[in-house]
N, C-alpha and C positions, 0 to 999 in steps of 0.2 A: 325589415331590417331592425336591428336593435336601436332603440331611441335613447339617447343620453338623458340621464336624470339631471336635476339641478346640481347634485353633488359631482357627477361626472364632468359636467360642463365647467363648473367652478375649478375643479382639480386641474383640468387641462389648461384653462386660461391663466390660472395662477402659475403653472409651470412655465408658460410662455413669458409671463412677467418676470419671473425669477431669472430666466435665461437672458432676457434683455439687460437686466442689471449685471449679470455675470459678464456678458459681452462688453458692456460699457466699462466695467472695471478693468478688463483685459486691454481694451483699446487705450485706456488712460494710463496703463502701466502699473496699475495698483495690484494686479496679480500677474504672475509670470506665465509664459507659454506652457510650462509643465503643469502649472496649477489649473490653467484654463482647459487643457486637453481633456481630462476626464469629464469636465462639465459639459463641453460640447458633444463629446461622444455619447453621453447619457441621453442626449436629445437627438441623436442620429446624424451629427455633423462630423464627417471624416475629412481628412485632407489626403487626396489621392495623388496620382502621378503629376498632374499639372494644376489642379484646382480643387477647391472643396467639393465634397459630394454629400448630398443630403439623402438619407433613406427615410421615407415616410411609412409609418405603420398602416397596414390595411388589415385589421383583424379578420381572420377567416375569409378574406378576399372580397367582402361586400363594400360597395360604394354607391352613394346616391348620386343623382345627376347634379345636385348642388355641389357635392364634393368634387365631382369630375370637373366642373367649371372652375372651381378654385385651383385645382391642379393645373388646368389649362392656363389660368392667369399667372400662376407661378412660372410655368414654362415660358410664357410669352414675355413677361415683364422682368423676370429675375434670372433666368438661365442665360446670362449674357456675360461672357468673359470680356476683358479688355482686348483691344486689337493687339496689343503687345503680347499678352498671354496666349491668345489664340495663334498668333504668328509663331511664337516660340514652340508651341505644341505641334503645329503643322510642320515646322522645320525638322523637329525631332522625328516625326512620323515619316517624312520624306526620305530620311537617311536609312530607314529600314527596308526600302525598296517596295516593289509592287508585286502583286500576285497575278500570274498569267492565267487567262481564260482559255477555253477550248478553241475560241475563234482566232486566237493569236493576238487579240487585243490585250491591253493591260488595265488593271483596275487597282487603285490605291485606296488607302484608308481615308475616309472623309470625316473630318472632325465637325460634326453637326452640333447645333445649339438650338435652344428654344423647344425642347421636347422633354418628356418624361420617359422613364424606362421601367417596364414591368419585369419583376424578377420571378424566379421559380418558386419563391416563398411568398408570393402574392403581395409584395410591397411595391412601392414606386420610388425610383431614384432619380436624382438630378445631378448633373456633372459639372455645372459651370456657375453656380450661384456664389457670388463673393461673400466672404464671411461678414463684411460690414453691412450686408443686407439680410443676414440670417435671422435677426430678431423680427424684422418686418414679415418675413416668410412664416415664422412661428406664429405670429399673430393672425395671419391669414388662415393658416391651418386650423388654429383654435376656433376661428369664427364658424367653422363647419365641423367641429368636433373631431379634429384630426391632430396628429402630433408625430414625433419621432422617438417617443420614449421607448427604451429597451429594444431599439433596432440595432444596437451595438453593445459591446461589452460582454463580460462573463456573467450573464444573467439569463433568465428565461425569455427567449425572443418572441416575436410575433407568432401567435398560434394560428396554424393553417388548417384548411379543411378542403373537402371536395367542393368544387365550384357549383355542383348541383345539389348542395346540401339543402334539405328541406323540400326539394322538388323532384328528386330522382325517383323514377317509377319503381325501382327495385329496393328502395330504402327501408331499413328496419325501423329507424326513428330519425328525427331531425337532430343532427349533432350541434347545430348552431347555439342553442341555449347552453349546452355544456361548454362549448368553446368560449362563450361570453363569460360564463361563471369562472372558467379557468383564467381568462384574461384579467378579471377583477382580482382574483386570488393572487396571481403572480405579479401584478404591477407593483413595483417598488417593495416586493416582499423583503422584509428586513433580514431574514436569514440567508436569502439567496441572491443578494446583490453582488457578491464577489465569489462566484463559483470557480472551480478550477478552470473552466472554459465555458464557452457559450453553450446554451441548452435549447433544443428545438423540439416542439411537440406538434404532432399532426393527428387529426381525428377525422373519422369517416363513419357514416351510418349506413353506407350502401354496400351491396355485394361486390360491386366493381370498385376497386381501389384507385381512385383518381387523385389521391393525395400523397402517393408514394410513402405510405406510413412506415414501411419496413426500413426506409433509409433515414429515419429520424432517431433522435435520442430516446424519445418515447413515442410510440404509435398506438393509437386507440381505435379499436373496431367495436362499434355498437352491435350487440346481438341479444338474442333471447334464449334463455335456457329451456330445459324440457318442461318446466313449470310455467313457461310463458313470461318469466320475469325479465325485465330489461337490465342489461349490464354491459360490461366491457371486456373484450379480450385485450390484454395489455402486453405490448411489445417493448423491449428496452435494449439499448446498446447498438442501434443502427447508426450508420454514418458513412460518408464518402471520404474525401481527402486522400492522403497518401496511403491510408490503410482502409480500403472499402470493406465494410462489415454489414451484413444483414442482421437486423434486430432479432433477438431471441424472445420467445414467449415466456413471460414471467408469471402471468396469471391467465388461465383459460377463461375464467369468469369472475368478474368483480362487480358486486352490486352497484348500481348507478349512484346511490347516495353516499358511497364510500370513495368516490373518485378523488376528491381533494385530499382526504386523509392518506390515501395510498400514494398519490403523487408526492405528498409531503415526505413520506417514507423513502421513496425512490431518490428524490433530490437530496434529502438529508444524508442518506448513506453515501451518495456520490460526493457531497460536499465534504464529508469526513474522510473518505478514503481515496478520492480521486487524486491523481498525481499533479503536483504544482511545480515540480522541478524541471519539467520538459514540456514545452508548449505543444509538441507533436504527439505527446502521449497523455495529454490532459483530458481529452474527451471521454465521456462515459463509456464509449464503445471499447476503449482500451482496458478500462477497469473490468467491464463485463467479460471481455475475452480472457483476461488474465485470471480473474477470480472465479468466474463461472457460478456454480452452485453456492459458493461461499458468499458471493455478493447477494444472490437471491435470498439466502437465509438471513443476511443482515437486514435486507429490506423488510422481510416478513417480521423480524424481531422489532424493527422500528415501528412497523404498522401496528403490531400488538401493543406496544407501549403507548402509542398515540391513542389507540382505542380504549385500552383498559386503565392506563394511568392518567393520561391527559383528558380523558373523557370524550374522545373523538370530536375535537372542537370544530373541525371543518366539514362535518357531516352536512350534506345538502338536504335540506328539508323539502317536503313536497310543496310547501307554500313558496319557498324561494324559487324552485324550478318553475312553478306555475307563473310567478311574477315575471321571470325573465322570458319564459316561453310566450307570454302574452304579447311581447314586443315583436314577435316573429310571425304574427298572423298574416296569412296570404292576403294580398290586395284584392279588393272587390273589382272584378272586371266585367264589363257588360258585353256578353257574347250574344250573337243572334241565336235563334231558337233551333237552327238546324242541328241534327245530330253530328257527333264527331266524325262518324263514317262518311256522311254526306259532304262534310267540309273537306275531308282529306281527298275524297274522290274529285271534288271540284279543283283542289290544288294540283293533283296529279294531271288532270285534264289540261289545266293551264300550263303546266310544265311541258307537256307534249306539244302544245300549240305555240308556246312562246319561245323557249330557248332551251337547248340541250344543257346549257350551263346552269339553268335554274333547276333542272332535274338533278344535276350533280350536286348543286348546293343543298338541295333537300336531303340528299343522301349523306353528304359529308358534314355539313354545318348545322343540321337540324336534328335534335334528339327528342325522344319521348319525354313526356312530363307526367308527374303524378296526377295532375288534372287532365283528363283526356281532351278537353277543349283547348289546352295550351301546349306550347312547344318551347324547348330550350334552344336558343340560337347562338352560335358562336360567331363573333365578328373576327375575321382573320386580319391580322396586321402584318402578315408575312408576304412580302412581295419584293420584286426586284427594285433596288434603289432604296430600300428601307431595312434597317437591321432588325433582327429578332428582338422583340420586347419593346422597341421604340414606338412612341406615339407623339406626334407633334402637337403643339398647342391647339392648332385648328382641328386636328383629329380628335383630341380630347373633348373639345367643344361639340363637335359633330356627334360623338358617341353619347354625350349628355342629351343632345336633341333626340337622337334615336331612342334612348332610354325613356325619355318623357313621352314620346309618341307611341312607342310599341311595348314598353316593359315596366310600366308603373313607376318610372323614375329610378330604376335600380339596375346596376350591372354587377358582375362578379369578375375578379381577376383570376385567371386560370394558372395552374402550375406550368402550362405550356406557353405562357407569355401572350395570351390573347385575352379578349373580353367576352363575357357571356351575357346575353339578355335573357333573364330567367322567367319572364312572365309574358310571353308572346302568344296572342290569340291565333289559332289555326287560320282563321279567315283573313288575317292580316299578313300572312307570310308572303304572298306575291308583292304586296305593297312594300313590305320591309325589304325584300330582296332588291327591288328596284332602287330604293333609297340607299341601301348598303352598297350596291354596285356603283352607284353614282359617287359615293364617298370613297370607293376603293377598298371596302371591307368585305366584299362578297366572294373573294376568290375561293373556289370549292376545294381547298387543299388541306382541310383539318385532318390531322393524323397521317397525312401523306409526307413524302420526303421533304418538301420545301417548307413544311410547318415545323421547322427545326427549333431547338432550344440552343441559345448561345449566351454566354456571359459577356460583359463589356470588354473583357480581355485587356491586352496591352495598350489599346488606344487610350484607356482611362485609368485602369487599376494599377497601383504601384506594386502589387504582389505578383502580377502576371509575368510569365516568361515569354509569352508570344501573343500576337493578336488573333482574335477569333472572328471579329466582325468582317474584315475583308475576305476571309476564307469562306465565311457563310455566304457572302454575296457572290463569290465565284462559283460555289456549288449551286446556289439558287439560279444564277444565270444559265448554267448548263442544263438545268432541268426546268424549263419553262413550258414545255409541251404538256398540256393537261391530259391528253390521251396517254402519254407515256407515264405520267405520274399515277394515273388511275390504274394503268396496267401493272405498275410496280406494287401497288397496294399500300397497305398501312405499314409505315416504317418510322420508327423513332430515331432521329439523328440528333445527338446531343453533343455540344462542343464547349470545352472549358479552356481558358487561357493559361491555367496553371493547375497544380495538383490540389488546390483547395476545392476544386470541383463545383464551383457555383453554377456551371452549366450542366451538372449532373451527367457528365460523360460516361461514368461507370454504368449507368442504367440504360444507356441507349442501345438499341439494336445495332446501331453503328455509333461508336463514340470516338471523338477526336480530342486529344489533349495536347496543349501547347507545352513544349519543353525547351529549356535553354541548353544549347550545345555549342560550346566554344564561343559564347556571346552571340550566337545567331538563333533565329527562330526555326524550330523543328516541331514535328507533330507526330504523336503516337496514335495509332488507330486500333480500336478494340471492337470486337464483334460479339454479339450474343447476350448483351446485357438486358436486364428487365427491371421495370419499376414496380412490378407486382400486379399490373392490370390483367384483366381476363385475356386480352390478346397476347400479352407478353409472357404470361405464365408466372411461376414462382419468381420472386425477386432474386437476382443474381448479378454479380459484376461481370462485365464483358472481358473477353480474353484478348491479349495483345496479339496482333497478326504478324508482327515482325519488328525490325529496327525502325527508328523514327524516320519520317519522310520530310523532305523540304516542303515549303508552302507551294512551290510550283508543281510538286508531284501529287499532292493530296487529291485535287479534283480527278486526276486520272486514276488514282487508287480507288476512289469511291466508285467511279464508273466501272472499273474492273470487277469490283465486288458485286455490283448490281448486275453486270453481264453474266457473272458466274451464277448468281441467283436465278436469273431467267433460264439459264441452261440446266440448272439442277432441280428446279421446282417441279412438283408433281401437281396434277389436276385430279381432284376427286369430286364426282358428281357435278362436273362442270365448273367447279370453283377452284381457282389457283391457290396453291399453298403460299402462305405468307413468308416473308424473309426470315422471321424469327423461327418459324416452324421448320423451314428448310435447314437453317443453321443447326437446329437441335437434332435433326435427322441425320445430316451428313457430317457434322462436326465442322471445325473451321479450316481444316487442312486445304481443301480445294480453294477456299477464299484467300487463304494466306499465300498460296502459290500464285494466284492471280494478282494479288496486291503487289507482291515482290516483282512479278513480271512487268507490271506497269511502271515500276521504278526503273527497271532496266531500259524499257522503251523510252522513257523520259530522258534518261541519261544519254542514250544513243541519239535522240533528236537534238539534244543540246550540243553534243559533239559535232553533229553535222552542221548545225547552225553557226558554230564558231570556226568551222574548218575553212 
């Protein structure tokens, strides 16, 4: 992990002190609410539907066990609304009604407290911290080199990466040093503090795109040219929201040392020409779509001026890259002397003798590592009774303990809202599995249907049109059988409570979007989306299968879609075709017909129930 320098540490702690002073002046009435609002937003403090929301930055997803424990402390000691506020929120939720399950039982939204929420951009959020406690929380974060700087506002946001960065077996190069260099360059950048709209960068060094780079304002792919020189393929103009657009390639190869100079050109051109008159047309994707090659030419002209006139001031020197790279040295782990092959044979033998679920866990939750003696293990937080992305204070503490015991004190936050242990010895996998199972983190469902992505939705977010969390729980409840989940295979189900797409519904093989229809909650279903991974193929937005569905209808619609998949899929060499492959082969028409038939069956059942 990157180790903060004295300068880094002083910078973050001074920022926390400044915020405490700003908060005190606001509480004393010395500055107005309008004056305080941008100050709190610059430090990650929003005010959402019912209470303040804090977004904590987790640069490129890396966390130490010490940081996890502080996040747990914040959840336990500060994520506490007053009884009056919680009662007010619960009353409001009760008025929205319940979501029926396939069993005929009903489930409502549960307004939980004392937890953190992992986002698709590798941050951590809290939903109930009172503003009068916010400065204390900032001090706690600063004590372990954390903050909320630039997690809000029209600036360059938290830079994300592949959760397997630096350890993926198919990696060209480690992207983390470059992610850290970009973090330092972009933090409080004087020219880019007030962009037309927020700006998001994702970087990967692996062949497998686990960072959804094509759905970002800038996506960076590390590669080597024919001469073996390291550089970047640069994508620009991706994004979701009400206008989903896949990023376009602006440079096939950019030398690594010119990364910051070129980013300066991209963002400078956006800052000059991006729209500021319409919030819905202010993202760079709209500028790129509207101007196309004209925007690309402007970027190249800016880059030329930066290099030739300004003297390329942001060129990354080899000495600077070496300095930052030195902080990402792999931990020294004491492994026994058996070869990796013998270790794996022992593990597979234990799987056969111990539990079929252990074998499934090895298959779904354990991935190859650059070091053949090690493995990458995903801890699953997706289970019945727990919303996607949520982790209680106790679970955060337990994760820190597992990280200390099995992963050199480090975890990674994934784009799919789980945690990864990046440094697990092969011979410790059985012991880790038993410990993770005891903690409830070993469900072998990674990349399966119940490993879904969901935003907090209308339960917390003031922008949401509908709730996503109770619907996620209803679908999870319907698909608890592990045999069925494994038979269905790898499926990306993504859910957003509004068109802002924080749940990345556009890129889901199955996407669910909450919409407002006559003041009631309805849901649009899309099929065939892709985030750009090897399984999913080229990035593309899913297609809508029909008019919006009520909350009561959605679980039946999903079941109809999956039944159609089972009926339509083909088997080649004993291996069943995936859902996304079937959708691309058949098109969505059979699935669309099945989804709309499910609506009619639901309507008929409701008519009979009320007759």
